N, CA, C and O atoms as CSV, one atom per row, in Angstrom:
chain,resi,resn,atom,element,x,y,z
A,1,MET,N,N,0.852,-1.181,0.000
A,1,MET,CA,C,0.000,0.000,0.000
A,1,MET,C,C,0.893,1.239,0.000
A,1,MET,O,O,1.798,1.352,0.827
A,2,ILE,N,N,0.646,2.153,-0.911
A,2,ILE,CA,C,1.452,3.360,-0.979
A,2,ILE,C,C,1.001,4.340,0.107
A,2,ILE,O,O,-0.076,4.198,0.686
A,3,PHE,N,N,1.844,5.327,0.366
A,3,PHE,CA,C,1.599,6.277,1.443
A,3,PHE,C,C,0.238,6.961,1.306
A,3,PHE,O,O,-0.489,7.088,2.291
A,4,ALA,N,N,-0.110,7.396,0.114
A,4,ALA,CA,C,-1.364,8.121,-0.097
A,4,ALA,C,C,-2.562,7.278,0.347
A,4,ALA,O,O,-3.457,7.769,1.035
A,5,GLU,N,N,-2.568,6.012,-0.053
A,5,GLU,CA,C,-3.671,5.118,0.323
A,5,GLU,C,C,-3.681,4.867,1.824
A,5,GLU,O,O,-4.739,4.848,2.454
A,6,LYS,N,N,-2.500,4.677,2.385
A,6,LYS,CA,C,-2.376,4.419,3.830
A,6,LYS,C,C,-2.892,5.621,4.622
A,6,LYS,O,O,-3.615,5.451,5.604
A,7,LEU,N,N,-2.530,6.815,4.207
A,7,LEU,CA,C,-2.966,8.030,4.892
A,7,LEU,C,C,-4.485,8.157,4.858
A,7,LEU,O,O,-5.119,8.430,5.878
A,8,LYS,N,N,-5.054,7.959,3.688
A,8,LYS,CA,C,-6.509,8.077,3.524
A,8,LYS,C,C,-7.238,7.030,4.374
A,8,LYS,O,O,-8.237,7.337,5.025
A,9,LYS,N,N,-6.730,5.795,4.362
A,9,LYS,CA,C,-7.326,4.708,5.133
A,9,LYS,C,C,-7.291,5.025,6.625
A,9,LYS,O,O,-8.302,4.886,7.315
A,10,GLU,N,N,-6.137,5.450,7.123
A,10,GLU,CA,C,-5.992,5.752,8.554
A,10,GLU,C,C,-6.884,6.931,8.957
A,10,GLU,O,O,-7.492,6.916,10.027
A,11,ARG,N,N,-6.957,7.934,8.111
A,11,ARG,CA,C,-7.790,9.109,8.399
A,11,ARG,C,C,-9.260,8.706,8.500
A,11,ARG,O,O,-9.963,9.114,9.424
A,12,LYS,N,N,-9.708,7.910,7.548
A,12,LYS,CA,C,-11.109,7.489,7.536
A,12,LYS,C,C,-11.434,6.572,8.719
A,12,LYS,O,O,-12.537,6.630,9.262
A,13,GLU,N,N,-10.479,5.726,9.119
A,13,GLU,CA,C,-10.683,4.862,10.285
A,13,GLU,C,C,-10.882,5.685,11.554
A,13,GLU,O,O,-11.623,5.281,12.450
A,14,LYS,N,N,-10.225,6.833,11.627
A,14,LYS,CA,C,-10.399,7.730,12.774
A,14,LYS,C,C,-11.683,8.553,12.657
A,14,LYS,O,O,-12.112,9.182,13.624
A,15,GLY,N,N,-12.290,8.546,11.475
A,15,GLY,CA,C,-13.516,9.304,11.259
A,15,GLY,C,C,-13.280,10.801,11.083
A,15,GLY,O,O,-14.168,11.612,11.347
A,16,TRP,N,N,-12.089,11.158,10.640
A,16,TRP,CA,C,-11.727,12.565,10.468
A,16,TRP,C,C,-11.885,12.982,9.008
A,16,TRP,O,O,-11.649,12.195,8.092
A,17,SER,N,N,-12.284,14.218,8.815
A,17,SER,CA,C,-12.284,14.796,7.470
A,17,SER,C,C,-10.862,15.275,7.173
A,17,SER,O,O,-10.015,15.330,8.064
A,18,GLN,N,N,-10.618,15.617,5.923
A,18,GLN,CA,C,-9.313,16.183,5.582
A,18,GLN,C,C,-9.075,17.467,6.369
A,18,GLN,O,O,-7.957,17.735,6.810
A,19,GLU,N,N,-10.122,18.252,6.541
A,19,GLU,CA,C,-10.024,19.513,7.286
A,19,GLU,C,C,-9.623,19.261,8.744
A,19,GLU,O,O,-8.779,19.971,9.291
A,20,GLU,N,N,-10.229,18.253,9.363
A,20,GLU,CA,C,-9.915,17.939,10.770
A,20,GLU,C,C,-8.472,17.465,10.921
A,20,GLU,O,O,-7.774,17.861,11.854
A,21,LEU,N,N,-8.033,16.617,9.999
A,21,LEU,CA,C,-6.644,16.157,10.058
A,21,LEU,C,C,-5.689,17.330,9.837
A,21,LEU,O,O,-4.667,17.441,10.513
A,22,ALA,N,N,-6.024,18.191,8.902
A,22,ALA,CA,C,-5.178,19.362,8.621
A,22,ALA,C,C,-5.040,20.234,9.863
A,22,ALA,O,O,-3.949,20.726,10.150
A,23,GLU,N,N,-6.121,20.431,10.598
A,23,GLU,CA,C,-6.067,21.243,11.819
A,23,GLU,C,C,-5.161,20.608,12.857
A,23,GLU,O,O,-4.420,21.313,13.542
A,24,LYS,N,N,-5.209,19.296,12.985
A,24,LYS,CA,C,-4.371,18.588,13.954
A,24,LYS,C,C,-2.884,18.684,13.594
A,24,LYS,O,O,-2.017,18.651,14.467
A,25,LEU,N,N,-2.609,18.805,12.293
A,25,LEU,CA,C,-1.215,18.872,11.820
A,25,LEU,C,C,-0.746,20.303,11.593
A,25,LEU,O,O,0.427,20.534,11.297
A,26,TYR,N,N,-1.658,21.266,11.730
A,26,TYR,CA,C,-1.356,22.684,11.475
A,26,TYR,C,C,-0.905,22.917,10.032
A,26,TYR,O,O,0.048,23.651,9.770
A,27,VAL,N,N,-1.612,22.277,9.110
A,27,VAL,CA,C,-1.375,22.466,7.677
A,27,VAL,C,C,-2.721,22.773,7.016
A,27,VAL,O,O,-3.765,22.738,7.668
A,28,SER,N,N,-2.683,23.067,5.743
A,28,SER,CA,C,-3.934,23.347,5.022
A,28,SER,C,C,-4.621,22.045,4.604
A,28,SER,O,O,-3.983,20.997,4.505
A,29,ARG,N,N,-5.918,22.129,4.363
A,29,ARG,CA,C,-6.662,20.971,3.871
A,29,ARG,C,C,-6.129,20.547,2.511
A,29,ARG,O,O,-6.110,19.361,2.181
A,30,GLN,N,N,-5.688,21.544,1.713
A,30,GLN,CA,C,-5.152,21.251,0.387
A,30,GLN,C,C,-3.893,20.385,0.483
A,30,GLN,O,O,-3.659,19.524,-0.366
A,31,SER,N,N,-3.092,20.616,1.512
A,31,SER,CA,C,-1.894,19.788,1.700
A,31,SER,C,C,-2.284,18.339,1.933
A,31,SER,O,O,-1.723,17.429,1.322
A,32,VAL,N,N,-3.245,18.129,2.819
A,32,VAL,CA,C,-3.708,16.765,3.092
A,32,VAL,C,C,-4.257,16.136,1.817
A,32,VAL,O,O,-3.988,14.970,1.529
A,33,SER,N,N,-5.023,16.909,1.056
A,33,SER,CA,C,-5.583,16.404,-0.195
A,33,SER,C,C,-4.479,15.989,-1.166
A,33,SER,O,O,-4.568,14.935,-1.795
A,34,LYS,N,N,-3.457,16.801,-1.286
A,34,LYS,CA,C,-2.341,16.473,-2.194
A,34,LYS,C,C,-1.614,15.217,-1.736
A,34,LYS,O,O,-1.213,14.401,-2.565
A,35,TRP,N,N,-1.437,15.049,-0.427
A,35,TRP,CA,C,-0.786,13.836,0.085
A,35,TRP,C,C,-1.627,12.617,-0.238
A,35,TRP,O,O,-1.098,11.583,-0.644
A,36,GLU,N,N,-2.942,12.732,-0.059
A,36,GLU,CA,C,-3.832,11.596,-0.303
A,36,GLU,C,C,-3.979,11.271,-1.788
A,36,GLU,O,O,-4.302,10.138,-2.145
A,37,ASN,N,N,-3.749,12.237,-2.636
A,37,ASN,CA,C,-3.819,12.010,-4.085
A,37,ASN,C,C,-2.465,11.644,-4.677
A,37,ASN,O,O,-2.357,11.413,-5.881
A,38,GLY,N,N,-1.435,11.591,-3.845
A,38,GLY,CA,C,-0.104,11.238,-4.312
A,38,GLY,C,C,0.587,12.335,-5.109
A,38,GLY,O,O,1.551,12.069,-5.826
A,39,GLN,N,N,0.098,13.574,-4.986
A,39,GLN,CA,C,0.702,14.688,-5.720
A,39,GLN,C,C,1.900,15.285,-4.992
A,39,GLN,O,O,2.735,15.955,-5.601
A,40,ASN,N,N,1.980,15.042,-3.702
A,40,ASN,CA,C,3.044,15.628,-2.885
A,40,ASN,C,C,3.252,14.732,-1.676
A,40,ASN,O,O,2.439,13.852,-1.391
A,41,TYR,N,N,4.359,14.968,-0.964
A,41,TYR,CA,C,4.644,14.221,0.260
A,41,TYR,C,C,4.871,15.192,1.415
A,41,TYR,O,O,5.348,16.307,1.205
A,42,PRO,N,N,4.534,14.775,2.623
A,42,PRO,CA,C,4.781,15.634,3.784
A,42,PRO,C,C,6.240,15.585,4.214
A,42,PRO,O,O,6.998,14.706,3.803
A,43,SER,N,N,6.618,16.551,5.050
A,43,SER,CA,C,7.972,16.567,5.603
A,43,SER,C,C,8.095,15.491,6.673
A,43,SER,O,O,7.092,14.914,7.094
A,44,ILE,N,N,9.311,15.223,7.112
A,44,ILE,CA,C,9.535,14.209,8.140
A,44,ILE,C,C,8.839,14.592,9.444
A,44,ILE,O,O,8.368,13.718,10.172
A,45,GLU,N,N,8.767,15.895,9.748
A,45,GLU,CA,C,8.084,16.339,10.969
A,45,GLU,C,C,6.607,15.947,10.929
A,45,GLU,O,O,6.049,15.493,11.928
A,46,ILE,N,N,5.987,16.125,9.774
A,46,ILE,CA,C,4.567,15.773,9.618
A,46,ILE,C,C,4.392,14.256,9.682
A,46,ILE,O,O,3.414,13.766,10.247
A,47,ILE,N,N,5.332,13.521,9.109
A,47,ILE,CA,C,5.247,12.060,9.151
A,47,ILE,C,C,5.298,11.574,10.601
A,47,ILE,O,O,4.587,10.642,10.975
A,48,ILE,N,N,6.134,12.208,11.404
A,48,ILE,CA,C,6.215,11.848,12.825
A,48,ILE,C,C,4.881,12.147,13.523
A,48,ILE,O,O,4.391,11.336,14.310
A,49,LYS,N,N,4.299,13.317,13.227
A,49,LYS,CA,C,3.005,13.665,13.818
A,49,LYS,C,C,1.920,12.683,13.369
A,49,LYS,O,O,1.078,12.278,14.171
A,50,LEU,N,N,1.938,12.300,12.089
A,50,LEU,CA,C,0.961,11.332,11.584
A,50,LEU,C,C,1.113,9.995,12.301
A,50,LEU,O,O,0.124,9.354,12.656
A,51,SER,N,N,2.345,9.589,12.506
A,51,SER,CA,C,2.621,8.348,13.216
A,51,SER,C,C,2.010,8.376,14.614
A,51,SER,O,O,1.403,7.402,15.059
A,52,ASP,N,N,2.181,9.508,15.298
A,52,ASP,CA,C,1.614,9.646,16.640
A,52,ASP,C,C,0.087,9.669,16.612
A,52,ASP,O,O,-0.561,9.008,17.423
A,53,LEU,N,N,-0.485,10.426,15.681
A,53,LEU,CA,C,-1.941,10.546,15.596
A,53,LEU,C,C,-2.620,9.214,15.279
A,53,LEU,O,O,-3.665,8.892,15.844
A,54,PHE,N,N,-2.023,8.450,14.378
A,54,PHE,CA,C,-2.644,7.209,13.937
A,54,PHE,C,C,-2.201,6.000,14.761
A,54,PHE,O,O,-2.785,4.922,14.653
A,55,GLY,N,N,-1.172,6.183,15.581
A,55,GLY,CA,C,-0.681,5.071,16.383
A,55,GLY,C,C,-0.019,3.984,15.557
A,55,GLY,O,O,-0.125,2.799,15.874
A,56,VAL,N,N,0.665,4.394,14.497
A,56,VAL,CA,C,1.402,3.444,13.666
A,56,VAL,C,C,2.885,3.827,13.689
A,56,VAL,O,O,3.241,4.983,13.921
A,57,ALA,N,N,3.725,2.843,13.447
A,57,ALA,CA,C,5.162,3.103,13.432
A,57,ALA,C,C,5.535,3.945,12.210
A,57,ALA,O,O,4.928,3.835,11.145
A,58,ILE,N,N,6.541,4.777,12.398
A,58,ILE,CA,C,7.007,5.639,11.302
A,58,ILE,C,C,7.445,4.796,10.111
A,58,ILE,O,O,7.139,5.122,8.964
A,59,ASP,N,N,8.165,3.712,10.390
A,59,ASP,CA,C,8.642,2.897,9.264
A,59,ASP,C,C,7.478,2.260,8.501
A,59,ASP,O,O,7.611,1.962,7.313
A,60,GLU,N,N,6.347,2.049,9.165
A,60,GLU,CA,C,5.171,1.525,8.472
A,60,GLU,C,C,4.667,2.537,7.445
A,60,GLU,O,O,4.217,2.167,6.361
A,61,LEU,N,N,4.749,3.825,7.804
A,61,LEU,CA,C,4.354,4.870,6.859
A,61,LEU,C,C,5.396,5.030,5.749
A,61,LEU,O,O,5.046,5.180,4.579
A,62,LEU,N,N,6.671,4.999,6.123
A,62,LEU,CA,C,7.738,5.218,5.147
A,62,LEU,C,C,7.903,4.042,4.190
A,62,LEU,O,O,8.042,4.232,2.982
A,63,ARG,N,N,7.888,2.852,4.723
A,63,ARG,CA,C,8.126,1.676,3.887
A,63,ARG,C,C,6.983,1.406,2.920
A,63,ARG,O,O,7.123,0.624,1.980
A,64,SER,N,N,5.881,2.043,3.153
A,64,SER,CA,C,4.747,1.822,2.261
A,64,SER,C,C,4.950,2.478,0.902
A,64,SER,O,O,4.234,2.177,-0.053
A,65,ASP,N,N,5.935,3.379,0.819
A,65,ASP,CA,C,6.105,4.134,-0.422
A,65,ASP,C,C,7.587,4.419,-0.642
A,65,ASP,O,O,8.207,5.155,0.125
A,66,GLY,N,N,8.143,3.836,-1.688
A,66,GLY,CA,C,9.568,4.020,-1.987
A,66,GLY,C,C,9.931,5.460,-2.279
A,66,GLY,O,O,10.995,5.928,-1.874
A,67,GLU,N,N,9.048,6.176,-2.985
A,67,GLU,CA,C,9.325,7.584,-3.303
A,67,GLU,C,C,9.405,8.426,-2.041
A,67,GLU,O,O,10.267,9.298,-1.927
A,68,LEU,N,N,8.511,8.171,-1.094
A,68,LEU,CA,C,8.516,8.908,0.168
A,68,LEU,C,C,9.792,8.622,0.946
A,68,LEU,O,O,10.394,9.528,1.523
A,69,THR,N,N,10.195,7.373,0.957
A,69,THR,CA,C,11.432,6.999,1.643
A,69,THR,C,C,12.614,7.761,1.054
A,69,THR,O,O,13.446,8.289,1.792
A,70,GLU,N,N,12.689,7.819,-0.269
A,70,GLU,CA,C,13.770,8.556,-0.929
A,70,GLU,C,C,13.721,10.044,-0.590
A,70,GLU,O,O,14.763,10.666,-0.382
A,71,LYS,N,N,12.520,10.618,-0.533
A,71,LYS,CA,C,12.366,12.032,-0.201
A,71,LYS,C,C,12.883,12.315,1.204
A,71,LYS,O,O,13.585,13.302,1.424
A,72,VAL,N,N,12.539,11.449,2.155
A,72,VAL,CA,C,12.979,11.646,3.540
A,72,VAL,C,C,14.500,11.542,3.632
A,72,VAL,O,O,15.135,12.327,4.335
A,73,ILE,N,N,15.079,10.582,2.929
A,73,ILE,CA,C,16.536,10.424,2.937
A,73,ILE,C,C,17.198,11.650,2.320
A,73,ILE,O,O,18.176,12.166,2.861
A,74,LYS,N,N,16.672,12.118,1.195
A,74,LYS,CA,C,17.232,13.305,0.538
A,74,LYS,C,C,17.116,14.537,1.432
A,74,LYS,O,O,18.060,15.318,1.546
A,75,ASP,N,N,15.945,14.710,2.071
A,75,ASP,CA,C,15.755,15.853,2.967
A,75,ASP,C,C,16.743,15.834,4.120
A,75,ASP,O,O,17.274,16.877,4.501
A,76,SER,N,N,16.994,14.650,4.682
A,76,SER,CA,C,17.920,14.571,5.816
A,76,SER,C,C,19.346,14.883,5.380
A,76,SER,O,O,20.101,15.500,6.131
A,77,ARG,N,N,19.719,14.469,4.183
A,77,ARG,CA,C,21.057,14.806,3.671
A,77,ARG,C,C,21.187,16.303,3.449
A,77,ARG,O,O,22.223,16.894,3.756
A,78,GLN,N,N,20.147,16.913,2.920
A,78,GLN,CA,C,20.191,18.351,2.662
A,78,GLN,C,C,20.299,19.135,3.956
A,78,GLN,O,O,20.842,20.240,3.960
A,79,LEU,N,N,19.802,18.596,5.043
A,79,LEU,CA,C,19.939,19.272,6.331
A,79,LEU,C,C,21.342,19.098,6.892
A,79,LEU,O,O,21.849,19.998,7.561
A,80,ALA,N,N,21.982,17.960,6.634
A,80,ALA,CA,C,23.297,17.687,7.208
A,80,ALA,C,C,24.404,18.463,6.506
A,80,ALA,O,O,25.272,19.020,7.176
A,81,TYR,N,N,24.398,18.515,5.179
A,81,TYR,CA,C,25.491,19.150,4.460
A,81,TYR,C,C,25.660,20.631,4.780
A,81,TYR,O,O,26.788,21.065,5.012
A,82,PRO,N,N,24.597,21.422,4.802
A,82,PRO,CA,C,24.801,22.842,5.110
A,82,PRO,C,C,25.425,23.065,6.483
A,82,PRO,O,O,26.224,23.986,6.648
A,83,ARG,N,N,25.080,22.244,7.467
A,83,ARG,CA,C,25.675,22.394,8.802
A,83,ARG,C,C,27.176,22.144,8.755
A,83,ARG,O,O,27.960,22.900,9.328
A,84,MET,N,N,27.570,21.070,8.065
A,84,MET,CA,C,29.000,20.767,7.967
A,84,MET,C,C,29.709,21.856,7.165
A,84,MET,O,O,30.825,22.253,7.501
A,85,LYS,N,N,29.064,22.334,6.112
A,85,LYS,CA,C,29.658,23.378,5.282
A,85,LYS,C,C,29.878,24.648,6.100
A,85,LYS,O,O,30.927,25.284,5.989
A,86,VAL,N,N,28.902,25.018,6.913
A,86,VAL,CA,C,29.030,26.206,7.759
A,86,VAL,C,C,30.193,26.032,8.739
A,86,VAL,O,O,30.942,26.980,8.978
A,87,PHE,N,N,30.353,24.844,9.303
A,87,PHE,CA,C,31.458,24.586,10.220
A,87,PHE,C,C,32.805,24.864,9.545
A,87,PHE,O,O,33.664,25.526,10.127
A,88,PHE,N,N,32.990,24.366,8.332
A,88,PHE,CA,C,34.259,24.565,7.645
A,88,PHE,C,C,34.431,26.006,7.160
A,88,PHE,O,O,35.556,26.497,7.065
A,89,GLU,N,N,33.335,26.675,6.858
A,89,GLU,CA,C,33.436,28.097,6.515
A,89,GLU,C,C,33.858,28.916,7.729
A,89,GLU,O,O,34.602,29.888,7.592
A,90,ILE,N,N,33.395,28.537,8.901
A,90,ILE,CA,C,33.809,29.216,10.135
A,90,ILE,C,C,35.294,28.982,10.384
A,90,ILE,O,O,36.001,29.904,10.793
A,91,LEU,N,N,35.778,27.764,10.145
A,91,LEU,CA,C,37.216,27.502,10.276
A,91,LEU,C,C,38.019,28.407,9.343
A,91,LEU,O,O,39.053,28.954,9.726
A,92,PHE,N,N,37.527,28.554,8.117
A,92,PHE,CA,C,38.190,29.441,7.162
A,92,PHE,C,C,38.240,30.872,7.705
A,92,PHE,O,O,39.277,31.530,7.634
A,93,LEU,N,N,37.120,31.346,8.245
A,93,LEU,CA,C,37.063,32.713,8.774
A,93,LEU,C,C,37.958,32.898,10.000
A,93,LEU,O,O,38.532,33.970,10.190
A,94,ILE,N,N,38.078,31.868,10.827
A,94,ILE,CA,C,39.001,31.943,11.962
A,94,ILE,C,C,40.424,32.076,11.457
A,94,ILE,O,O,41.201,32.870,11.987
A,95,GLY,N,N,40.775,31.302,10.432
A,95,GLY,CA,C,42.108,31.415,9.833
A,95,GLY,C,C,42.343,32.800,9.258
A,95,GLY,O,O,43.426,33.362,9.419
A,96,LEU,N,N,41.346,33.354,8.594
A,96,LEU,CA,C,41.454,34.702,8.039
A,96,LEU,C,C,41.647,35.726,9.149
A,96,LEU,O,O,42.477,36.627,9.025
A,97,ALA,N,N,40.883,35.595,10.240
A,97,ALA,CA,C,41.020,36.516,11.370
A,97,ALA,C,C,42.423,36.432,11.974
A,97,ALA,O,O,43.023,37.454,12.309
A,98,MET,N,N,42.938,35.212,12.111
A,98,MET,CA,C,44.296,35.051,12.642
A,98,MET,C,C,45.320,35.719,11.733
A,98,MET,O,O,46.250,36.363,12.217
A,99,LEU,N,N,45.158,35.571,10.427
A,99,LEU,CA,C,46.069,36.193,9.466
A,99,LEU,C,C,46.026,37.715,9.592
A,99,LEU,O,O,47.066,38.373,9.591
A,100,LEU,N,N,44.815,38.270,9.700
A,100,LEU,CA,C,44.686,39.723,9.832
A,100,LEU,C,C,45.297,40.234,11.139
A,100,LEU,O,O,45.912,41.300,11.164
A,101,ILE,N,N,45.129,39.478,12.213
A,101,ILE,CA,C,45.752,39.853,13.495
A,101,ILE,C,C,47.266,39.848,13.352
A,101,ILE,O,O,47.944,40.771,13.804
A,102,LYS,N,N,47.790,38.807,12.724
A,102,LYS,CA,C,49.239,38.710,12.532
A,102,LYS,C,C,49.750,39.878,11.692
A,102,LYS,O,O,50.758,40.495,12.036
A,103,LEU,N,N,49.062,40.183,10.598
A,103,LEU,CA,C,49.483,41.297,9.750
A,103,LEU,C,C,49.391,42.627,10.498
A,103,LEU,O,O,50.236,43.505,10.320
A,104,GLY,N,N,48.368,42.769,11.328
A,104,GLY,CA,C,48.230,43.982,12.131
A,104,GLY,C,C,49.377,44.153,13.104
A,104,GLY,O,O,49.920,45.248,13.249
A,105,ILE,N,N,49.745,43.077,13.766
A,105,ILE,CA,C,50.862,43.138,14.716
A,105,ILE,C,C,52.174,43.413,13.986
A,105,ILE,O,O,52.985,44.212,14.453
A,106,LEU,N,N,52.385,42.770,12.864
A,106,LEU,CA,C,53.604,43.028,12.084
A,106,LEU,C,C,53.650,44.483,11.604
A,106,LEU,O,O,54.711,45.107,11.609
A,107,GLY,N,N,52.497,45.019,11.191
A,107,GLY,CA,C,52.428,46.420,10.766
A,107,GLY,C,C,52.720,47.367,11.910
A,107,GLY,O,O,53.438,48.350,11.730
A,108,LEU,N,N,52.181,47.090,13.073
A,108,LEU,CA,C,52.458,47.920,14.254
A,108,LEU,C,C,53.941,47.892,14.605
A,108,LEU,O,O,54.528,48.927,14.922
A,109,ASN,N,N,54.543,46.712,14.549
A,109,ASN,CA,C,55.968,46.593,14.850
A,109,ASN,C,C,56.822,47.365,13.840
A,109,ASN,O,O,57.834,47.959,14.211
A,110,LYS,N,N,56.429,47.359,12.600
A,110,LYS,CA,C,57.215,48.001,11.546
A,110,LYS,C,C,57.090,49.532,11.581
A,110,LYS,O,O,58.083,50.243,11.427
A,111,PHE,N,N,55.853,50.035,11.786
A,111,PHE,CA,C,55.622,51.470,11.648
A,111,PHE,C,C,55.553,52.231,12.973
A,111,PHE,O,O,55.398,53.452,12.975
A,112,THR,N,N,55.662,51.538,14.075
A,112,THR,CA,C,55.672,52.215,15.376
A,112,THR,C,C,56.852,51.704,16.183
A,112,THR,O,O,57.596,50.828,15.743
A,113,ASP,N,N,57.007,52.263,17.364
A,113,ASP,CA,C,58.087,51.821,18.243
A,113,ASP,C,C,57.685,50.605,19.069
A,113,ASP,O,O,58.462,50.127,19.896
A,114,MET,N,N,56.501,50.118,18.851
A,114,MET,CA,C,56.025,48.960,19.619
A,114,MET,C,C,56.760,47.706,19.162
A,114,MET,O,O,57.090,47.557,17.985
A,115,GLU,N,N,57.005,46.826,20.091
A,115,GLU,CA,C,57.629,45.541,19.775
A,115,GLU,C,C,56.742,44.423,20.321
A,115,GLU,O,O,57.056,43.812,21.342
A,116,LEU,N,N,55.655,44.169,19.644
A,116,LEU,CA,C,54.763,43.090,20.044
A,116,LEU,C,C,55.290,41.784,19.460
A,116,LEU,O,O,55.686,41.723,18.296
A,117,SER,N,N,55.287,40.746,20.286
A,117,SER,CA,C,55.795,39.463,19.783
A,117,SER,C,C,54.641,38.490,19.604
A,117,SER,O,O,53.624,38.554,20.295
A,118,LEU,N,N,54.831,37.613,18.679
A,118,LEU,CA,C,53.856,36.552,18.435
A,118,LEU,C,C,54.424,35.263,18.997
A,118,LEU,O,O,55.230,34.594,18.351
A,119,ARG,N,N,54.006,34.924,20.187
A,119,ARG,CA,C,54.497,33.689,20.810
A,119,ARG,C,C,53.882,32.503,20.081
A,119,ARG,O,O,52.778,32.595,19.543
A,120,GLY,N,N,54.585,31.425,20.069
A,120,GLY,CA,C,54.116,30.265,19.322
A,120,GLY,C,C,54.135,30.578,17.841
A,120,GLY,O,O,53.131,30.411,17.149
A,121,SER,N,N,55.295,31.036,17.351
A,121,SER,CA,C,55.367,31.521,15.976
A,121,SER,C,C,54.977,30.452,14.953
A,121,SER,O,O,54.451,30.790,13.893
A,122,PHE,N,N,55.221,29.175,15.242
A,122,PHE,CA,C,54.804,28.123,14.314
A,122,PHE,C,C,53.287,28.170,14.146
A,122,PHE,O,O,52.772,28.068,13.032
A,123,PHE,N,N,52.577,28.328,15.268
A,123,PHE,CA,C,51.120,28.423,15.238
A,123,PHE,C,C,50.679,29.639,14.437
A,123,PHE,O,O,49.778,29.531,13.606
A,124,TRP,N,N,51.301,30.801,14.672
A,124,TRP,CA,C,50.904,32.025,13.978
A,124,TRP,C,C,51.336,32.021,12.518
A,124,TRP,O,O,50.700,32.665,11.682
A,125,ASN,N,N,52.419,31.296,12.200
A,125,ASN,CA,C,52.879,31.243,10.815
A,125,ASN,C,C,52.054,30.274,9.967
A,125,ASN,O,O,51.732,30.582,8.820
A,126,PHE,N,N,51.712,29.119,10.512
A,126,PHE,CA,C,51.061,28.089,9.708
A,126,PHE,C,C,49.602,27.845,10.067
A,126,PHE,O,O,48.860,27.277,9.265
A,127,GLY,N,N,49.176,28.262,11.256
A,127,GLY,CA,C,47.784,28.070,11.676
A,127,GLY,C,C,46.784,28.697,10.724
A,127,GLY,O,O,45.856,28.023,10.277
A,128,PRO,N,N,46.955,29.995,10.399
A,128,PRO,CA,C,45.994,30.609,9.469
A,128,PRO,C,C,45.959,29.911,8.114
A,128,PRO,O,O,44.889,29.729,7.532
A,129,LEU,N,N,47.118,29.523,7.617
A,129,LEU,CA,C,47.193,28.842,6.326
A,129,LEU,C,C,46.438,27.519,6.361
A,129,LEU,O,O,45.640,27.230,5.469
A,130,VAL,N,N,46.690,26.724,7.384
A,130,VAL,CA,C,46.040,25.417,7.499
A,130,VAL,C,C,44.525,25.578,7.624
A,130,VAL,O,O,43.762,24.875,6.961
A,131,LEU,N,N,44.098,26.506,8.477
A,131,LEU,CA,C,42.660,26.710,8.658
A,131,LEU,C,C,41.992,27.223,7.390
A,131,LEU,O,O,40.914,26.757,7.020
A,132,MET,N,N,42.624,28.173,6.728
A,132,MET,CA,C,42.013,28.747,5.528
A,132,MET,C,C,41.978,27.742,4.376
A,132,MET,O,O,40.943,27.579,3.730
A,133,VAL,N,N,43.080,27.080,4.121
A,133,VAL,CA,C,43.128,26.118,3.011
A,133,VAL,C,C,42.239,24.914,3.306
A,133,VAL,O,O,41.444,24.501,2.462
A,134,GLY,N,N,42.376,24.352,4.507
A,134,GLY,CA,C,41.559,23.191,4.872
A,134,GLY,C,C,40.078,23.517,4.863
A,134,GLY,O,O,39.284,22.777,4.283
A,135,GLY,N,N,39.695,24.614,5.499
A,135,GLY,CA,C,38.290,25.009,5.536
A,135,GLY,C,C,37.739,25.276,4.157
A,135,GLY,O,O,36.617,24.878,3.845
A,136,GLY,N,N,38.523,25.951,3.319
A,136,GLY,CA,C,38.077,26.267,1.961
A,136,GLY,C,C,37.898,25.033,1.099
A,136,GLY,O,O,36.905,24.915,0.380
A,137,ILE,N,N,38.844,24.115,1.163
A,137,ILE,CA,C,38.781,22.898,0.341
A,137,ILE,C,C,37.597,22.026,0.745
A,137,ILE,O,O,36.834,21.579,-0.111
A,138,VAL,N,N,37.439,21.784,2.048
A,138,VAL,CA,C,36.352,20.918,2.502
A,138,VAL,C,C,34.991,21.584,2.249
A,138,VAL,O,O,34.040,20.914,1.848
A,139,SER,N,N,34.900,22.882,2.478
A,139,SER,CA,C,33.649,23.603,2.229
A,139,SER,C,C,33.252,23.503,0.755
A,139,SER,O,O,32.085,23.282,0.434
A,140,ASP,N,N,34.227,23.668,-0.134
A,140,ASP,CA,C,33.956,23.574,-1.569
A,140,ASP,C,C,33.552,22.149,-1.966
A,140,ASP,O,O,32.651,21.955,-2.781
A,141,ALA,N,N,34.228,21.159,-1.380
A,141,ALA,CA,C,33.885,19.767,-1.685
A,141,ALA,C,C,32.459,19.451,-1.244
A,141,ALA,O,O,31.723,18.768,-1.955
A,142,LEU,N,N,32.072,19.948,-0.069
A,142,LEU,CA,C,30.709,19.722,0.405
A,142,LEU,C,C,29.694,20.422,-0.490
A,142,LEU,O,O,28.618,19.888,-0.761
A,143,LYS,N,N,30.044,21.622,-0.946
A,143,LYS,CA,C,29.133,22.358,-1.840
A,143,LYS,C,C,28.900,21.571,-3.123
A,143,LYS,O,O,27.767,21.468,-3.594
A,144,LYS,N,N,29.967,21.017,-3.689
A,144,LYS,CA,C,29.843,20.233,-4.924
A,144,LYS,C,C,29.031,18.962,-4.684
A,144,LYS,O,O,28.201,18.584,-5.511
A,145,LYS,N,N,29.271,18.313,-3.566
A,145,LYS,CA,C,28.536,17.093,-3.252
A,145,LYS,C,C,27.066,17.401,-3.031
A,145,LYS,O,O,26.201,16.635,-3.457
A,146,TYR,N,N,26.773,18.514,-2.369
A,146,TYR,CA,C,25.406,18.929,-2.090
A,146,TYR,C,C,24.657,19.229,-3.390
A,146,TYR,O,O,23.474,18.913,-3.515
A,147,LYS,N,N,25.356,19.845,-4.367
A,147,LYS,CA,C,24.713,20.167,-5.639
A,147,LYS,C,C,24.396,18.906,-6.442
A,147,LYS,O,O,23.383,18.860,-7.139
A,148,LYS,N,N,25.257,17.873,-6.352
A,148,LYS,CA,C,25.034,16.623,-7.077
A,148,LYS,C,C,23.765,15.932,-6.608
A,148,LYS,O,O,23.003,15.401,-7.416
A,149,GLU,N,N,23.541,15.941,-5.308
A,149,GLU,CA,C,22.402,15.213,-4.764
A,149,GLU,C,C,21.210,16.112,-4.828
A,149,GLU,O,O,20.117,15.718,-4.422
């Protein structure tokens, strides 16, 4: 049984109209109608709510329809990649900030009488480079992978 048929069957067993189910899910009646006609699929959040309302396991709803299963898997991947991409972009920005701090200190030392030292010179010399290059490469790779899927 595909998801659309399962949804309609469960709704009717509860004696609910499409409007009543829509109110319980905080969606429009048209959304419920599209799900029942197989024109669209709900988000994973709605599937969880449907599972609770009907007292059926989530996998019973998902396994009933291969297309829905693929949609849920694709949606979850799309949520994961941007988070990882943002993490690596932040690493890149930290490296950039470190580079700017280093250049600022070097500029102050050169053009003023101040003698500020950069302790841990290996860290200050190579840290920004590693963070910027690593963050940029991984962020770009994730962007390309995200576009493929």
